[in-house]
N, C-alpha and C positions, 0 to 999 in steps of 0.2 A: 570464767577464769581462764579457760584455754584461749579464748579470743583475745584477751588482754595480753597474754604471754606471746601469742603469735604477732600481735601488733607491735609490742616492744621489741621483739626479735627483728621484725622487718624494719622498724625505726632505727635500731642499732646498725643493721647491715647497710641501710641507706646512708646513715651518717658516715660510716667508715668509707664506703665507696665514694660518696660525695666529697669527703675531705681530701681523699687522694686526688681526685680529678680537679678539685678546687686548688690544691697546692700546685699541681702541675701547671695549671693555667696562670696562677699567680707568678710562678717562676718564669714562665714564658713572657708575661707582660713586663716583669722586672728586667729581664735580659734585654728586651727590645728597648725599654726606656733607657737603660744604661748605654746601649749602642747609640741611641739618638743623642744622649748627653755628651758622649765622647766624640761625636762627629765634629770635624774641624770647623765647619760653618757655625754650628751652635756654640762652640767654644769661643770663636771669634766674636759672635754677637754678645755673648756673656761678658767678654773682656771689654767691649765697647760700652756696654751698659754699666759695668763697674767703673770704668774711667769717667763716664758722665756723672755717675752718682758721687764719686770722690770730688769731682770738680764743683758740683752743686753744694756739697757739704762744706768745702773750703770757702766758697763764695758766701754762703749763708753764715758761717762762723765769723768771717771777716766783717760782714755787714752788721751782725749782732754786736761784735766787740766794738765797732766804731759808733754804734748808736748810743743814745742816752740810757736805754735799758741795759745794754751791755756794760756801760760804765758803772751803773748802779750795782749790777750783779757782781762785777769785778771788785768794786769797793766793798760790798757786803761780804764777799768771800775773804777779802784781806782783813777786814775788821774782826770777823769771827775766827779767823785762822783755819778755815776749813779747806783751803786749797787754792788752786790757781785759775780763777776766772771761769769762763763759760764752757771750757772744754768738757767739764763734768756733765753739763746739761745737754750738750750736743754730741756726746760720744757716739760714733757710728756703731751700728749693730754688727754682729758677726758677719764677715763677708765671705764670699765663696773664693776658694783658692782656684788656681788655674786647672787643677786636676779634678775638680768636682766640688761637691758640697762638703761642709765641715762634718766631721764624724765619720763613722764607718759605713753608714747607709747611703743609698743613692738619693734620699729625700723624696722618693715617690712611693 
């Protein structure tokens, strides 16, 4: 019984000390990741990628609307009264703002 109690005490002490060290390391990694994300070069690259994604989305939406499938989808939406065309099908996902990711976290 005494051996089990000593083992559990050691396990608890190791957990507490490990948690503190782990949390400090996590905070260090998170801080460095935030610095990297806030770097102007990274933000510029993210802006370029976002612009390209928006361009591809617009081109794809236009191609789909001008295709036979897009015409059928647009007609089906108007017949059922559910809405306006293919925009509902191709709505872009949440995008990153220029100041970082959506929400309060850094995404990492």
